[in-house]
C-alpha positions in Angstrom: -15.4 -5.8 -13.2 -15.3 -8.0 -16.4 -12.9 -10.5 -14.7 -15.2 -10.7 -11.6 -18.3 -11.4 -13.8 -16.5 -14.1 -15.8 -15.3 -15.8 -12.7 -18.8 -15.7 -11.1 -20.3 -17.2 -14.2 -17.8 -20.1 -14.1 -18.5 -20.6 -10.5 -22.3 -20.7 -11.0 -22.0 -23.2 -13.9 -19.7 -25.4 -11.9 -21.8 -25.3 -8.7 -24.9 -26.4 -10.7 -23.3 -29.8 -10.9 -21.9 -29.9 -7.4 -23.6 -31.6 -4.5 -25.4 -28.6 -3.0 -25.7 -30.2 0.4 -22.5 -28.4 1.3 -24.2 -25.1 0.9 -26.2 -25.1 4.1 -23.8 -26.2 6.9 -26.0 -28.0 9.4 -23.1 -29.8 11.1 -20.1 -27.4 11.2 -17.2 -28.6 9.2 -13.8 -28.6 11.0 -10.8 -26.5 9.9 -9.2 -29.6 8.5 -10.6 -32.1 6.0 -13.4 -34.5 7.0 -13.1 -38.2 6.0 -15.7 -37.7 3.2 -13.9 -34.5 1.9 -10.6 -36.5 1.7 -12.2 -38.7 -0.9 -13.4 -35.7 -2.8 -10.0 -34.0 -3.2 -8.8 -36.1 -6.1 -12.1 -35.5 -8.0 -12.4 -31.8 -7.3 -11.5 -29.2 -9.8 -9.3 -26.8 -8.0 -7.7 -25.1 -11.0 -9.6 -22.8 -13.5 -9.5 -22.4 -17.2 -9.9 -18.7 -16.8 -6.5 -17.1 -17.0 -5.9 -14.3 -14.5 -2.9 -12.1 -14.8 -0.8 -10.8 -11.9 -1.0 -7.0 -11.1 0.6 -4.9 -13.8 2.4 -2.7 -11.3 4.3 -3.5 -8.1 2.0 -4.2 -5.1 2.4 -4.3 -1.4 0.6 -6.8 0.9 -0.8 -5.0 4.0 0.1 -6.0 7.5 -2.6 -6.8 10.1 -1.9 -3.8 12.3 -2.5 -1.4 9.5 -5.8 0.5 9.3 -8.7 -1.6 8.0 -12.1 -0.6 6.6 -13.9 -4.0 6.8 -14.1 -7.0 9.1 -15.5 -10.0 7.3 -17.0 -13.1 8.9 -19.1 -16.0 7.8 -22.2 -16.5 10.1 -22.5 -20.0 11.5 -25.4 -20.6 14.0 -23.4 -23.2 15.9 -21.0 -20.4 17.0 -23.3 -17.4 17.0 -22.4 -16.3 20.5 -18.7 -16.2 19.6 -19.5 -14.4 16.3 -21.8 -11.9 18.2 -18.9 -10.9 20.4 -16.6 -10.4 17.4 -19.1 -8.3 15.6 -19.9 -6.3 18.7 -16.2 -5.2 18.8 -15.9 -4.9 15.1 -18.8 -2.4 14.5 -17.0 0.1 16.8 -13.8 -0.2 14.8 -14.8 -0.5 11.2 -17.5 -1.8 8.9 -18.5 -5.4 9.2 -19.6 -7.7 6.3 -21.5 -10.9 7.4 -21.8 -13.6 4.8 -25.2 -15.4 5.5 -28.3 -16.5 3.7 -30.4 -15.8 6.8 -30.1 -12.0 7.0 -33.3 -11.5 8.9 -32.5 -14.1 11.5 -28.9 -12.9 12.1 -30.0 -9.3 12.2 -32.7 -10.1 14.8 -30.2 -12.1 16.9 -27.7 -9.3 16.9 -30.2 -6.5 17.7 -31.8 -8.6 20.5 -28.3 -8.9 22.0 -27.6 -5.2 21.9 -25.4 -5.1 18.8 -25.9 -2.1 16.5 -26.3 -2.8 12.8 -25.2 0.7 11.7 -21.9 -0.6 10.4 -23.1 -4.0 9.3 -23.7 -5.2 5.7 -25.0 -8.6 4.8 -23.6 -10.6 1.9 -26.3 -13.1 0.6 -24.1 -15.8 -0.8 -23.8 -19.6 -0.1 -20.8 -20.7 1.9 -19.5 -23.9 3.4 -17.7 -23.1 6.7 -16.8 -20.5 9.3 -13.1 -20.6 8.5 -13.0 -17.4 6.5 -9.3 -16.6 7.3 -8.3 -19.5 5.1 -10.4 -18.6 2.0 -11.0 -14.9 2.0 -8.8 -12.5 -0.1 -5.8 -10.6 1.1 -5.4 -6.9 0.7 -2.7 -5.4 -1.5 -2.0 -1.9 -2.6 -0.4 -0.8 -5.9 2.8 1.1 -5.5 2.6 0.7 -1.7 -0.3 3.1 -1.0 -2.2 3.2 -4.3 -5.2 1.3 -5.6 -6.6 -1.3 -3.2 -7.2 -4.9 -4.5 -7.7 -8.4 -3.2 -5.5 -11.4 -4.0 -7.1 -14.9 -3.9 -5.3 -18.2 -3.9 -6.7 -21.7 -4.6 -8.3 -22.8 -1.3 -6.9 -26.2 -0.2 -10.3 -27.6 0.6 -13.1 -29.0 -1.7 -15.4 -26.3 -0.6 -16.5 -24.4 -3.7 -18.7 -21.8 -2.0 -16.0 -20.8 0.4 -13.5 -20.6 -2.5 -15.8 -18.2 -4.3 -16.0 -15.8 -1.3 -13.2 -13.5 -2.4 -14.9 -12.9 -5.7 -18.1 -12.1 -3.9 -16.3 -9.6 -1.6 -14.6 -8.0 -4.6 -17.9 -7.7 -6.5 -19.7 -6.3 -3.5 -17.1 -3.6 -3.0 -16.1 -3.0 -6.6 -12.5 -4.0 -6.0 -10.0 -5.5 -8.5 -9.2 -9.1 -7.7 -6.1 -11.1 -8.8 -6.3 -14.9 -8.5 -3.6 -17.6 -8.6 -5.9 -20.1 -10.2 -4.6 -21.0 -13.6 -1.6 -21.7 -15.8 1.6 -22.1 -13.9 0.4 -19.5 -11.4 -2.1 -22.0 -9.9 -0.9 -21.6 -6.3 -2.6 -23.5 -3.5 -2.4 -21.5 -0.3 -4.3 -20.8 2.9 -4.7 -17.6 4.9 -4.0 -19.2 8.3 -0.6 -20.2 7.0 0.4 -16.6 6.0 1.3 -13.4 7.8 2.9 -10.3 6.3 4.7 -7.4 7.9 3.6 -4.9 5.2 7.2 -4.5 4.0 7.6 -7.4 1.7 8.4 -10.1 4.3 6.0 -13.0 5.0 6.0 -16.1 7.1 4.5 -19.6 6.5 5.1 -23.2 7.3 6.4 -25.6 4.7 2.9 -26.6 4.0 3.0 -24.1 1.2 5.8 -26.2 -0.4 4.1 -29.6 0.2 0.8 -28.5 -1.3 2.3 -27.4 -4.6 5.0 -30.1 -5.0 5.2 -32.9 -7.5 2.3 -35.3 -6.9 0.2 -32.8 -5.0 -3.5 -33.9 -4.6 -5.0 -30.7 -6.0 -4.0 -31.2 -9.7 -2.0 -28.0 -9.8 1.2 -27.6 -11.6 4.3 -28.7 -9.5 6.4 -25.8 -8.4 9.9 -25.3 -6.9 10.3 -23.0 -3.9 11.7 -20.4 -6.2 8.6 -20.5 -8.4 6.3 -20.2 -5.4 8.3 -17.2 -4.2 8.0 -15.7 -7.7 4.2 -16.0 -7.6 4.0 -14.4 -4.2 6.2 -11.6 -5.4 4.2 -10.9 -8.6 0.8 -11.1 -6.9 1.5 -9.8 -3.4 4.9 -8.0 -3.5 6.5 -10.6 -1.1 10.3 -10.4 -1.5 11.3 -12.5 1.5 9.1 -15.6 2.1 10.2 -17.3 5.3 9.1 -20.9 5.5 9.5 -23.1 8.6 9.1 -26.9 9.1 5.6 -28.0 10.0 4.8 -29.0 13.5 4.2 -32.7 14.5 1.0 -32.2 16.6 -0.6 -29.4 14.6 -2.7 -31.3 12.1 -3.4 -28.4 9.8 0.1 -26.8 9.8 -1.1 -23.2 9.9 1.3 -20.9 11.6 -1.4 -18.6 13.1 -2.1 -21.3 15.7 1.3 -20.7 17.3 2.8 -17.5 16.1 1.7 -13.9 15.4 3.4 -10.7 14.1 2.6 -7.8 16.4 4.6 -5.3 14.4 7.4 -5.3 11.9 10.0 -6.8 14.3 8.1 -8.6 17.1 7.0 -12.2 17.0 4.5 -13.5 19.6 5.1 -17.2 19.9 3.2 -19.9 21.9 5.3 -21.7 24.4 4.9 -25.2 25.8 6.6 -26.7 28.9 10.0 -28.1 28.2 9.9 -31.0 25.8 6.1 -31.0 25.5 4.0 -31.3 22.3 5.2 -28.9 19.6 7.4 -26.9 21.9 10.7 -28.3 20.7 9.9 -27.8 17.0 8.5 -24.3 17.6 11.7 -23.3 19.5 13.8 -24.8 16.7 11.8 -22.9 14.1 12.2 -19.6 15.9 15.9 -20.2 16.3 16.1 -20.9 12.6 14.4 -17.5 11.9 16.7 -15.7 14.3 19.8 -17.3 12.8 18.9 -16.7 9.2 16.7 -13.6 8.9 16.5 -10.1 10.3 13.6 -7.7 10.7 13.1 -5.2 7.9 15.1 -2.7 10.0 18.2 -4.9 9.7 18.0 -6.0 13.4 17.2 -9.4 15.0 13.6 -10.1 15.5 12.2 -9.7 19.0 10.5 -12.8 20.3 7.8 -12.7 23.0 6.7 -16.0 24.4 3.1 -16.7 25.7 2.2 -19.9 27.5 -0.1 -22.3 25.7 -2.7 -23.6 28.2 -3.5 -27.3 28.7 -6.9 -28.7 29.2 -8.5 -28.7 32.7 -7.0 -32.1 33.3 -3.5 -31.0 32.1 -3.6 -32.4 28.6 -1.6 -30.9 25.7 -1.8 -31.8 22.0 0.7 -34.7 22.4 -1.5 -36.6 24.8 -5.0 -35.8 23.6 -5.5 -32.1 24.4 -6.8 -29.7 21.9 -4.5 -27.1 20.3 -5.1 -24.3 22.7 -3.0 -21.1 22.1 -3.4 -17.4 22.6 -1.5 -16.4 19.4 -4.6 -17.0 17.2 -5.8 -13.5 17.7 -6.8 -10.7 15.4 -6.0 -7.0 15.4 -8.9 -4.8 14.2 -7.7 -1.2 14.2 -7.6 -0.3 17.9 -8.9 -3.6 19.3 -7.3 -7.0 19.6 -9.6 -10.1 20.0 -7.9 -13.0 21.8 -9.1 -16.6 22.2 -9.7 -17.5 25.9 -10.2 -20.8 27.7 -10.8 -20.4 31.4 -10.1 -17.6 33.9 -7.3 -19.2 35.8 -5.1 -19.4 32.7 -6.4 -16.4 30.7 -5.4 -13.6 33.0 -1.7 -13.8 32.4 -2.2 -14.1 28.6 -4.5 -11.0 28.4 -2.0 -9.1 30.6 0.8 -10.0 28.2 -1.1 -8.6 25.3 -1.8 -5.4 27.2 1.8 -5.1 28.1 3.0 -5.6 24.5 0.2 -3.6 22.8 -0.4 -0.7 25.3 -3.5 1.4 24.6 -5.3 -1.3 22.6 -8.7 -2.6 23.6 -7.8 -6.2 24.4 -10.9 -8.4 24.4 -11.0 -12.1 25.3 -13.5 -14.4 23.7 -14.1 -17.9 25.1 -13.6 -20.6 22.4 -13.5 -23.6 24.7 -16.9 -23.7 26.4 -19.3 -26.6 26.3 -21.9 -24.9 24.1 -19.5 -23.5 21.5 -16.3 -25.5 21.6 -14.6 -23.9 18.5 -11.1 -24.9 19.5 -12.1 -28.6 19.3 -12.4 -28.1 15.5 -8.7 -26.9 15.3 -9.3 -23.1 15.1 -9.9 -20.0 17.1 -10.5 -16.3 16.6 -8.0 -15.5 13.8 -9.3 -18.5 11.9 -12.9 -17.2 11.7 -12.2 -13.6 10.9 -10.5 -11.6 8.1 -10.1 -8.0 7.2 -9.9 -5.7 4.1 -7.7 -2.6 4.4 -8.8 1.0 3.9 -9.1 2.5 0.5 -6.9 5.4 1.4 -3.9 4.2 3.5 -1.6 6.6 5.2 1.4 4.4 5.9 3.8 5.0 8.7 6.8 2.8 9.4 9.0 3.3 12.4 11.4 1.3 14.5 10.9 2.3 18.1 14.0 3.6 19.8 14.6 1.3 22.9 17.5 3.1 24.6 18.9 6.6 24.6 21.9 8.0 26.5 20.8 10.6 29.0 21.9 14.1 28.0 22.2 13.3 24.4 19.9 13.5 21.4 16.9 11.2 20.8 16.6 10.8 17.0 13.2 9.7 15.7 13.1 8.5 12.1 10.1 7.3 10.1 9.0 6.4 6.6 5.7 8.0 5.9 3.7 7.6 2.6 0.3 8.6 1.1 -0.8 8.7 -2.5 -1.3 12.4 -2.2 2.0 13.1 -0.5 2.8 14.1 3.0 2.3 17.7 4.1 3.6 17.4 7.7 4.7 15.0 10.4 5.2 15.4 14.1 6.5 13.6 17.1 4.5 14.0 20.4 6.7 13.3 23.4 6.9 13.6 27.2 8.9 12.5 30.1 7.5 9.3 31.5 5.2 10.0 34.4 4.0 13.4 33.1 0.6 13.9 31.5 1.2 16.5 28.8 2.8 15.7 25.4 5.2 18.2 23.8 5.1 18.6 20.1 8.1 18.6 17.7 7.9 18.9 13.9 9.7 16.3 11.9 11.8 17.4 9.0 11.6 15.9 5.5 14.8 14.1 4.5 14.3 12.5 1.1 12.1 10.0 -0.6 9.5 9.1 2.1 11.8 9.6 5.1 11.2 12.1 7.9 13.3 12.8 11.1 13.5 14.9 14.2 16.1 15.2 17.0 14.9 15.7 20.5 17.6 17.1 22.8 17.4 15.5 26.2 18.4 17.1 29.5 21.0 15.4 31.7 18.2 14.7 34.2 15.8 13.3 31.6 13.8 10.2 32.6 12.3 7.7 30.1 10.6 9.2 27.1 7.1 8.4 25.9 6.4 9.3 22.2 4.2 8.7 19.2 4.2 9.9 15.6 1.4 11.8 13.7 1.3 12.5 10.0 -0.9 14.5 7.7 -1.3 13.8 4.0 -1.8 16.6 1.4 -5.4 15.2 1.1 -6.0 16.2 4.7 -6.0 12.7 6.1 -4.3 12.3 9.5 -3.1 9.2 11.2 -0.9 8.2 14.2 1.5 5.4 14.8 0.8 3.6 17.1 -2.7 3.7 15.8 -4.1 3.9 19.3 -2.1 7.1 20.2 -2.2 9.0 22.5 -3.7 6.1 24.6 -0.8 4.0 23.5 2.8 5.0 22.7 6.4 3.9 22.7 8.7 4.4 25.6 12.4 4.9 25.2 14.6 4.0 28.2 17.0 6.8 29.1 20.2 5.5 30.6 23.5 7.0 31.7 25.8 4.9 29.6 29.5 4.9 29.0 30.5 5.5 25.4 31.3 1.8 25.0 28.0 0.7 26.6 26.2 3.0 24.2 28.0 1.5 21.2 27.2 -2.0 22.4 23.5 -1.1 22.3 23.9 0.2 18.8 25.8 -2.6 17.1 23.3 -5.5 16.5 23.9 -9.2 16.8 25.2 -10.8 13.6 22.8 -12.2 11.1 22.5 -14.8 9.7 24.3 -16.8 12.4 25.5 -19.5 11.9 26.4 -18.4 8.3 28.2 -19.9 5.3 29.6 -17.0 3.4 28.3 -13.5 4.5 27.3 -11.9 7.8 25.7 -8.5 8.5 25.4 -6.1 11.4 23.2 -3.1 11.9 25.2 -0.2 13.3 22.2 2.1 13.9 23.4 5.5 15.0 27.1 5.0 15.1 28.3 7.7 12.7 32.1 7.9 13.5 34.8 6.0 11.6 35.6 2.6 13.0 37.8 -0.5 12.3 36.3 -3.9 11.8 38.5 -7.0 12.5 37.9 -10.7 12.4 39.7 -13.1 14.7 39.7 -16.9 14.9 39.4 -19.0 18.1 43.1 -18.8 18.6 43.2 -15.0 18.6 44.8 -14.8 15.1 43.7 -11.8 13.1 42.1 -12.9 9.8 40.8 -9.6 8.4 40.8 -5.9 9.2 39.1 -3.0 7.4 38.4 0.7 8.1 34.9 2.0 7.7 34.4 5.8 7.3 30.9 5.8 8.8 29.3 2.9 10.7 25.7 4.1 10.4 23.5 1.6 8.5 24.0 -2.0 7.6 27.5 -3.5 7.3 27.9 -6.7 5.4 31.1 -8.8 5.6 32.1 -11.6 3.2 33.8 -14.5 4.9 36.7 -16.4 3.4 35.6 -19.9 2.5 38.6 -21.3 4.4 37.5 -19.8 7.7 35.4 -22.2 9.8 34.1 -22.6 13.3 33.9 -19.8 15.9 35.0 -16.3 14.7 35.0 -13.0 16.6 34.2 -9.7 14.9 35.7 -6.7 16.8 34.5 -3.1 16.2 37.0 -0.5 17.4 36.3 3.2 17.4 36.1 6.4 19.5 33.6 4.4 21.6 36.1 1.8 22.5 35.7 -1.9 21.5 32.7 -4.1 20.9 32.9 -7.8 20.2 30.4 -10.1 18.5 30.7 -13.9 18.0 29.7 -15.7 14.8 29.8 -19.3 13.7 31.0 -20.1 10.2 29.8 -23.4 8.7 
């Protein structure tokens, strides 16, 4: 609490001398800088003299689909109908903190519109803008599931009241807060340009590099990419920080306007018509990710595309249209709030969300209407919301099984963790089309790993399943969080041995590659031989592997170039994969 109090004192002293006209936002400020704010940047004090250390123990940044305790918003009268709809869903999922200096007016408005205040708390602090995603703190946990804390970066706008919001949240909830505001840890960053998978991987645009480079306008120390990565690791536990080129027509360069992580391995990405607006660069960025990175499960990322709608007259961002996308959504426990624009284009997008996130309460909120045209200010639903994770996380990580060979065994593996330990884990499963779930106890393997084998009959159809875990403390949780309303479905197929192997040997990554290439061999446990051939059919390399299960990494000779073929031979037959050596 001492650090929070010191920080608040410094903020109060500084704001005494700041132009307080920013405190009460009469004309809503856009997500980007106004012309007057651009002139303020060079004079504004972004750094702090107060030294704040990084966490003393390893931390883990939470993912958006994990359980949350608080939804936080900043009330803005100009968008009160949009905010009301957000709060109306939020109070049924978690507690809601509303930052406002007009508590009675906001409370009266919500009550008169049928919104219960049972789960609402008001935070009476000044603020500048509605764009709380960019300036609120991000949840981290010590040692994966331990003490909850907030991490606050330097906000890349001269909006001092907004920049103070994480400290206010931390003070209100008595949470530790770690800030990248001083010394060589003075990192400028923004929440709309960050998303985490909860397993140490995070995504951003190269804005993070530009805003901390030599000659940056914020007066922070210049940093190499490696130094930025080190700050993100020390403060947030990010071990793999993926950065993509900025988009030419997205003026704020925040990735949440065109991309969203739905789970540890699925990217939902906005799609434009061929050659339109940011479509080519988005496609190039996603291909860069697929070629150079893999999901935390050692498999290629799954990419789901969702069409970005034009204006009513057919305009896109490259010819005067606003930056309309459906990816700027937020997951709040069992609900997903999605920006909408008009019925004739929204239906397919909402159906896509329901298909990808079965069992979730998918709610569309209009951000493009005449009275509250939020999208015209370069933001949508994700931009005006943030969350704080639960104090007692029960963490379940599982890669859904897509295919299983009929008549064999369906193996379900999961990593499950709680600060008190795990007393039991179960898989609930049923044949697709039936109504009753069967129950199978998972066995403890080691560390935090649990497993169960489900024998399948030769006539088995597709299998629906979900995981439930109970901590020694008595806390219970399912994954998916919405189970049993939502679940995973494994497709049962009658496969030849070779077809089964082909499904269980991943595509190569990275690809193209310079020196090394990896494959995830999943459930292939038998010995096999791995060979590499060039384009002329000449064998360049061969090696026997006792057990294929897991990740196989191959080091490529520096003299090999061009198209290469990796051949896996075993009791299953032969499986071929193509790589490009550069």
